[in-house]
N, C-alpha and C positions, 0 to 999 in steps of 0.2 A: 770360307777361310777365315778363321779367328785373328784377329787384329794382330796378337803376339806372334802368329807364323807368317803374315805379309811382313811386319816390321824386321824379322830374321830372315827372310830372302832380301828385303831390300839391303840389310847390313852386310849380308854374305856378297851381295853383288858389289857393293860399294867398297868393300875390302879387297876382293878379287879384283876389280877394275883398277886399284891400286897396286896390284901385285903384291899383297901383304899377306904373309902368312897367318895363322891364330895366333901363333907365337910372335911375331915381330909387332902385331895389333896391339897384344897386349903388354907388351913394353911399352909402345909409344903411347897407348891409352891410361895406363896404370889399372887395370882389370885384370884379372887372372884368366888365362887360356880357356880353362873350363866353363868359366863364366862365358865367356865370349861364344865359343860351341852351342852352351844351351841358349842363348841369344839367338843364336843363328838357326836354332832346331824349333825356337817357339816355346821351350819349355819353361823359360823363365820371363814374367814382365818387368822389362828395365824401370828404376826409377828416375827421378828427375836428374840426380845427379849423375848417374850413371848415362843419361841420353847428353848431357852436358860435357861428359869425358868423351863420349864417344865422337860428337862432331867436332870437339877441338883437335883432337887425333885425327880426322879426317880433313879437318880446316874447312868444315862447311858450318852453317846453321842448325841450331835444332830446327828449325820449320823447315829447311831443306832435305833434311835427314827425315823428318816425319812426310814430306809432302807425297801425294799419290797413294797414302796407305789411310785405306777405309774398312770400317767395319762392314762385312760382309752378311 
């Protein structure tokens, strides 16, 4: 599985564990809902700025956000 797909699955899991819809997560993170959807599907590769916004919205570090993601 590609690293962007692994990241997308982890992002979706973290979001759902907090019981956030894509819409509410979009508001919290300052990102667009369709962009979040694209990230979760593995269609988009997040920038460093996006990783920062996501980690801040989830109240975790960027390293925690990326922890366990490996390129297979």
